[in-house]
N, C-alpha and C positions, 0 to 999 in steps of 0.2 A: 137961957138957950131953950131953943122951943124943941118940946116932946114929941116924938111922933106918936103915932094911936098905938095901945098896946093891944096884943092880939093873944090870947091863948092858945096853949098849944090844943086844946080840946077844940076851940073854936076853926083853928087852923086845918084841923084833921078833917071835921064836920065837912067846911067848905069846900077841903080837896074832894072828899067821897061824891059831892052833890055833882062835882064837874065829871064824875067817872060815867060814861055810858049805861043806861039801864041794863042793856045785853048780855053787859060784863058783869054785873051784880047779879043778875038772874041766871049766870051760865048753871044749866040744869046739873046736878050732881049724879054720879053713876048707881045706876040703878042696882040694888040691892042682888036683881035677880041674874045681874052679869058677874057679880064676885062671890065663891062659895069655897069653904074651907074643905079640902079632900082630906079626907083620911084613911092612912094605911095601916092594917094591923099585920104583924107576924105572928102566925100561928107554930112556928118553930121553934124550938129551942138553941138554936145558933143564929148568928149574924145573918142578917138578907142584904145583899147591896145587889140590886140587880133591877134590868127593866121591865117595868111592871106594865101591863096594857089595858088601859081604862076604855071601856065599850064607848064607841061616839054618840051613841043613842043616849045612853045614858048621862053622858057629858053635856051635851046638848039640851037635853031636856032640862036637867039639873039648872043651866046659866039660862033657859029661857030663849035661845037665840039658834040661827038655822043650821043645819049640818054645816061643816066646814068653814066657820067662822074661827080665824086665827085667836089662840090663847096664851097666855103668860102664865106658868107657877113659880112659885116662890115658896122660899122654906121659912121656918120661924124668924129670921133673921132678917127676911125681906130681900135676899138674896135670890136670883131666879136662878131656875133649876133646869137642866136641860130636858127638854119636850123633843117629841115629835110627832106628827099627826101621819100615819101610814095610809097605805093604797087603799083600805077599808074604811077609811074614815075614823080610825080609831085613835086616842091619846098614847102615845107612849112616854113613860118618865123614866129618869134615871132616881130610883127610890133607894134609900138607906134606912133599915128599921133593926132596931136590935132585939135580941131574944124574944118571944111573948111580949111583944110591945105592940107600940102604936106610936105613930109619928103624924104630924100636920104638916100641910100646906095650904098655899090659896090656888084658885087658879081663876084668873077674870080673864075676859074680851079683852084684847091686845095684840099687839106684834113681837113676837119673839127677837129676841137678840140673832144674831148670827154666831151658831156655836161652833165648837171644834168638833170636826168629822173624826169620829170614832171608829165608824167600819167604812167602807167602801167596796167598790168591784166594779167591773166593766168587761166587755167583750175585747181582745186581745188579739185583733186580725193578725198582727205582724209576728203572733207565734204561732201559727196555724189556726185561729180560732180558737182558742183558752177562752173559756169563761172565768175567770179571777175574781177572788174576794177574799176579804180578811176583817178583822177587829183588834182589839187591842192583844190578844192573845194568841193568836195566830191566822194561818192564810189556807184559802183551798185553793183549786181548779179543776175543771171537768173540760172534755177534749171533744173537739168540733170538726166541722165536715172538712175544713183544709186537712186535719190530719190524716181522718179516715183514708180519703184520696191519696194519701203517700204510701197507704198500707200497713203503716205501725200499727200494732195491737196494743192499744191501751185504753181499757175500757171503764174503769171506775174512776172513784174521787180522790184526788192527789193531796195532798199532806205538806204546806211549808212551815217548819216549824220558824218563830223570831223571838227575840229576848227584848222587846220595846214596845211601848205602847204604838209608837209612832207608825203611820202606814208607810208601806214599804214595797207594795208589788210593781209599782210604776219604776220606782228605782232598779228592780231586780231585772225586770225586762229590758229598760234600758242599758244597762251593764251588760247583760247578755248578748245584743245585737253590738256590743263594742267588743266583745272577748271576754266579759269579766263574767263569769259563768257562776251560775246562782245554784250548783251545785256544791259550792263551795261556800264557807262561811266567812263572809269579810266583816263581822263584827255585829253582824243584827240578826245571825240565821241564815237558813239557806234551805234548799230541797233535798233531803236527805232519805226520801220515801219511795220503795219501790213499787209501782203500782202494776205495770206491765196488763196481760191480759187476765186481768183481777178484778173484783168489786171495789179493791181497792179498801178507802174508809168508810164505810158507811153507804155503797151506791147498793140500788134494789136489784134483785134478780128474781127469775121464778125457777123453782124446783119441779120439773117435768119429767115423771119417770127416774126418779133416782139423781137426775142430770142438772146441772146448774147453766140456764140459759142467762147471759148477759146480753143488755144491750150494748152497741158500738159508742157511736158518737151522736152528739145530738144534733137535731132537725132544725127546732125554731125556737129562739128565747123572744122573752120580754124582761127586763128589768123594774121591778116593781115597787122598791125603794130603793134610797142611797144614800140613807145616815139623815141625820148626825149620828143615830142612835139602833137605825135598824137597817141590813141591806137585804133585799129578798128578790129572787128572779123565779120566773116560771120558764119551764123549759120543757120541750117535747121529742121524743125520740120516736114518733111514729106513732105507734099504737100506745106506747107509755108516756104520761106525764109528770110532771115533777113541780111541787114548788118547795125552795129552800130558803130558808131565811138565817141570817145570823145575827145576835145582837152584840151591844156593847158588853165587855165583862164576861161571857159566856165562853166555856171551852167548847159547847156544842150548838151544832145547827141543827136545826129544827127541817125535818123532812116529811112530807104529804104525798103521797103516791098513789096513783089511781090507773088504770087501763081501760080501754074502748071494751075491748073484747078479749076474753080471756079460754086459752084453750082448756078443755074439760080435763080435770082431775090437777091444774097447776097450784102451786100456792107460791105467795110471796114469799121470797127470802133474802136474808141482809144481814151484814155484819163487816167483818174485817179479814183482809188478808194474812194469813200465818207465813212465813216464810222459813225455807228448811234450814236456813242458816241457826235459826231457832225458835221452835216452835212450844217449848217448853212452859212458857210464861203464859200461855192462851188462862183465861179462869171463863167459865162459862156458869154465869148466874141464871135465876129463874126468868128474871127479865132484863139480863144484859149480857153483852159479851166483852170481854176488853183483855188486851195483851199491851205486852210493852216490846215494841218493834226493834230490832239492832241495826235496824239502818241498812242504805243499799252499801254501806262499807263498814261493818263493826269496827274492823281492827283500826282501819282510818279516822272513823269518826269516834269512836270511844263515848257515845252516849245511847241514849233509848227514845223513841218516841213512843208517847201512850195514847193508846187509840181505843176507842169503844162505841159500841151501837148499844140504844138504850132503848126501852120498849115500855114505856109507862102503859100502855093499854094489852100490854101482854101478846108472848106467843105459844103456840103448844109446845115447844122445844127448842132447846138450845143444844147444838151437836158441833163435831167438827167433820167436815168433808172434805177428803183429799181432791186436789185436781192437779191433772197432767197437762202441763204445756205442750204445745207439740214439738217443742227443741228439747222436749225430755228434761225441763227445768221442773223440779217440784215446788207446787203452792198447796197450799191448803186454805179453807176458811172456815172460821169461827163464826156459826149462822146461827139466826132466831127464825124461825117457819111459821106461817098460819096460813090458813085457807085467807081466800079474796074472791068477792066476786066482781064480776065485770062492772065498771063503774063505781065501785067503793072505794072508798078514800081510806088510807090509813095514815096514821101520824106516827113518827117514831124521830128519835136523836142519834147525832152522831157526831162525833170531835176528837178532839186531839189535845195533848201539852207535851213538851219538851221537859226534858231531863237537865235541862242548863235555863230554865227559867223559872216557870212559877209553881212547877209539880215535879220535885225532885226525886223520887222514888215512886215504883209500883203501889206499895201501901197507900202513899200520900193522893195516887190515882183511884186508887178503891174509895177511898172517905170522898174525893170529888166525886164521884160517879152517885155511891149513897146519897150523898146530901144534894145533890142535883135530883135524885129521883123523888127523893121525898119534896122537894119545893115543886115539882111538876103534880105532884099527888094533894100537896096545900098548898096550893097558891096564897100569894099575900093579898088581903083582902082589902077592899075598899068601900067608905061612906061619902055619901056629899052631905053637907050640913051648910047651914048660914054662918 
């Protein structure tokens, strides 16, 4: 029997390799300048699970690529971590770091996956020009020109509680148009917060001759970021301007406010409304005010909405200021106040929690406030290395 030619495995592989085009063999490996180790350090004695902002100028210098280049962040297991490039070109990373510890991720040039949306906001023209936004903890809204034209006096920031990480505001507005009121809990939360002619939760106002001057409704707006990790919007009230942002996992919004021209002697004042039904739970701290709100119908709702305004950059004082509504309804405000110059920007934080969700008692709310203030004073640190 005639035998065929015997070819060794090595010879076969060699002949196969020789047939591969040289361009394929010489594919350029990824440059080391395009992959970096990103190390985060937690300086606190408690767990930090939060969105950390990495300066875009530092990121792109480390990677050796032009600003705005898409990047992918991965953890030690090689799993992709949710990230976002914000409107300022900074990288937002959803970071978890154990107490007094460090953790490492890699960041590389690449196209990130399509992530789950943890935050969302929009103009709601079908509801009198509300601007509404939310994250996995809660939802908020401010009022617009169409509402002002009706004469309804709603000035401040509204709070919508929720007990789900899912995004709900579109469903609530759609349901309300069909007669399913968002003032009633249908299983995921509702709007039990009474704003009226007050600052509500954390809107800014001006103290002039001992009187609180409050803005009415926004005049112009621009959404700057819309997820997956941060929502931010810039709104103008004429002479007053605000940038509001809310991150995944946070009970607190970041507010930066400034004025084109301030009256002589005016002071910035902000805080939370206190309702006559129960104002005894107000707490005035050196750098915060907080309150366990009894809701707009305490006997029917049987819960509390915890609200607070935080002043990590300080205020001159915190105090309670009574306010008489023209219809003789009693309100008051727990406020922090400080001088402000025309054009000067001041940043503070306002937020909420619900007793039927992630914060069950006002003592827990105080702990959340204390730890949030520490995170603002001692942010998670980061470094780049090869």
